[in-house]
C-alpha positions as CSV (number, residue, x, y, z in Angstrom):
1,M,102.6,90.9,131.3
2,L,101.5,90.8,127.7
3,G,102.5,94.6,127.1
4,L,106.0,93.8,128.6
5,V,106.6,90.6,126.7
6,W,105.5,92.8,123.4
7,L,107.9,95.5,124.2
8,R,110.8,93.4,125.2
9,G,110.3,90.4,122.8
10,N,109.6,92.2,119.7
11,L,106.7,89.5,118.9
12,L,104.1,89.7,116.3
13,Q,100.6,90.2,117.8
14,S,99.5,86.9,116.4
15,E,102.5,85.1,118.2
16,L,101.6,87.0,121.3
17,A,97.8,85.6,120.8
18,I,99.0,82.0,120.8
19,L,101.4,82.6,123.7
20,F,98.7,83.9,125.9
21,G,95.7,81.8,124.6
22,V,93.8,84.8,123.4
23,S,92.7,86.1,120.1
24,Q,94.7,88.5,117.9
25,A,92.0,91.3,118.3
26,T,92.4,91.0,122.1
27,V,96.0,91.3,122.0
28,H,95.5,94.5,119.7
29,R,93.0,96.0,122.1
30,I,95.2,95.2,125.1
31,L,98.4,96.7,123.5
32,Q,96.3,99.9,122.4
33,F,95.5,100.5,126.2
34,L,98.4,99.2,127.7
35,V,101.3,100.5,126.0
36,P,100.7,104.2,126.6
37,V,100.1,103.5,130.3
38,L,103.4,101.6,130.5
39,A,104.9,104.6,128.7
40,C,103.6,107.0,131.3
41,L,105.4,105.2,134.0
42,H,108.7,106.5,132.6
43,A,107.5,109.5,131.0
44,N,109.9,111.5,129.0
45,E,110.9,114.1,131.9
46,V,111.6,117.6,130.6
47,P,115.3,117.9,131.9
48,D,116.0,120.6,134.6
49,S,117.8,123.5,132.8
50,K,120.3,123.9,135.7
51,E,121.6,120.3,135.1
52,E,123.8,119.3,132.2
53,F,122.9,116.3,129.9
54,L,124.1,114.1,127.1
55,L,122.7,114.4,123.7
56,D,123.1,112.3,120.5
57,G,121.0,111.0,117.6
58,T,120.8,107.7,116.1
59,L,119.5,106.0,113.2
60,I,117.0,103.2,113.5
61,T,116.1,101.0,110.6
62,V,112.3,100.4,110.2
63,A,109.7,99.0,107.8
64,D,107.0,101.6,108.1
65,H,107.4,103.7,104.9
66,A,105.1,106.3,106.1
67,I,107.5,107.8,108.6
68,A,110.9,106.8,107.1
69,N,113.1,108.0,104.2
70,F,116.0,106.5,102.5
71,T,119.1,107.4,104.1
72,R,122.8,107.4,102.8
73,K,123.1,103.6,103.9
74,H,120.2,102.9,101.3
75,Q,117.7,101.7,104.0
76,R,114.5,103.0,105.3
77,Q,115.4,104.8,108.8
78,V,114.4,107.2,111.3
79,N,116.5,109.8,113.2
80,V,115.9,109.5,117.1
81,Q,117.4,111.7,119.6
82,V,118.4,110.4,123.0
83,I,119.2,112.5,126.2
84,C,120.7,111.0,129.2
85,D,122.5,112.1,132.4
86,A,125.8,111.4,133.4
87,G,124.8,108.3,135.3
88,R,123.6,106.7,131.9
89,R,119.7,107.3,133.0
90,V,117.6,107.9,129.9
91,M,115.9,111.2,130.5
92,F,114.2,111.8,126.9
93,V,113.8,110.1,123.8
94,G,112.7,112.3,121.0
95,E,110.1,111.8,118.3
96,A,111.2,109.4,115.3
97,L,111.7,111.7,112.5
98,P,112.7,110.7,108.8
99,G,116.3,109.4,108.9
100,S,117.6,111.8,106.2
101,R,117.3,114.8,108.3
102,H,120.6,116.0,110.0
103,D,120.8,115.6,113.9
104,V,120.5,119.5,114.5
105,R,117.4,119.8,112.7
106,A,115.8,116.6,114.4
107,A,117.0,117.9,117.9
108,R,115.4,121.2,117.0
109,E,112.2,119.6,116.3
110,S,111.8,116.8,118.7
111,I,113.9,117.6,122.1
112,P,113.2,120.3,124.9
113,Q,115.4,123.4,124.4
114,G,116.7,125.2,127.5
115,P,119.1,122.6,129.5
116,K,122.9,122.6,128.3
117,Y,123.7,119.3,126.4
118,K,127.1,117.8,126.0
119,T,127.3,116.9,122.4
120,D,129.6,116.1,119.5
121,G,130.7,118.5,116.5
122,A,127.3,117.8,114.6
123,Y,125.2,120.2,117.2
124,R,127.3,123.4,116.4
125,S,124.1,125.5,115.7
126,F,121.9,123.8,118.5
127,P,121.3,126.4,121.2
128,G,122.5,125.1,124.5
129,A,125.2,122.6,123.2
130,V,128.3,122.3,124.9
131,L,130.9,121.2,122.1
132,P,134.0,119.5,122.6
133,P,137.0,122.0,122.8
134,A,139.4,122.2,119.8
135,S,142.2,119.8,121.1
136,G,144.0,118.7,124.2
137,R,143.1,117.3,127.7
138,A,139.8,119.3,127.8
139,R,138.6,117.5,124.7
140,W,139.5,114.1,126.1
141,R,137.5,114.9,129.3
142,H,134.6,116.2,127.4
143,N,134.6,112.9,125.2
144,S,135.1,110.6,128.0
145,V,131.7,112.0,129.6
146,R,129.9,112.1,126.2
147,V,130.8,108.5,125.4
148,R,128.2,107.4,128.0
149,V,125.1,108.6,125.7
150,E,126.7,106.4,123.0
151,Q,126.7,103.4,125.2
152,V,123.1,104.2,126.2
153,I,122.2,104.1,122.6
154,G,124.1,100.8,121.9
155,C,122.3,99.3,125.0
156,L,118.9,100.4,123.8
157,K,119.6,98.9,120.4
158,S,121.0,95.7,121.6
159,C,118.1,95.1,124.2
160,R,115.5,94.4,121.1
161,V,113.1,97.1,122.6
162,R,110.4,97.5,120.2
163,G,111.3,100.5,118.2
164,F,114.9,100.4,118.6
165,D,116.1,97.4,116.3
């Protein structure tokens, strides 16, 4: 329960210690053990190369100076790539990379190669990227499907899941 409250509530370890009636050191030990176990329950599945997925990146503001760079928005941010299927199910979340990296470079470094990904125009040189057509009805259809990954990212950021705020 402690691990789930920490992931969902974005509380400090000292606050969790008071809430659960244990020491902060105990909370730290529990989280060090429990969070990787919880992450394995929904491990990043490598998408099947026969299916088509949706890919997009997002910038997340963080306080950790070790992994974040100042971005064009003058904040310390990391670039995270998110893959989901057409049913809005998160399939893979890439490693957090410095926010000054372009989406294509971040995707090459953090997500599996092979499957086809419906993307926006920023992924032109990414292998397996299905880019929107130049104009017309086909572009509208492509973007009406691809908007689902934007909705997934918005949901992840609004849920206050630790690491996406």
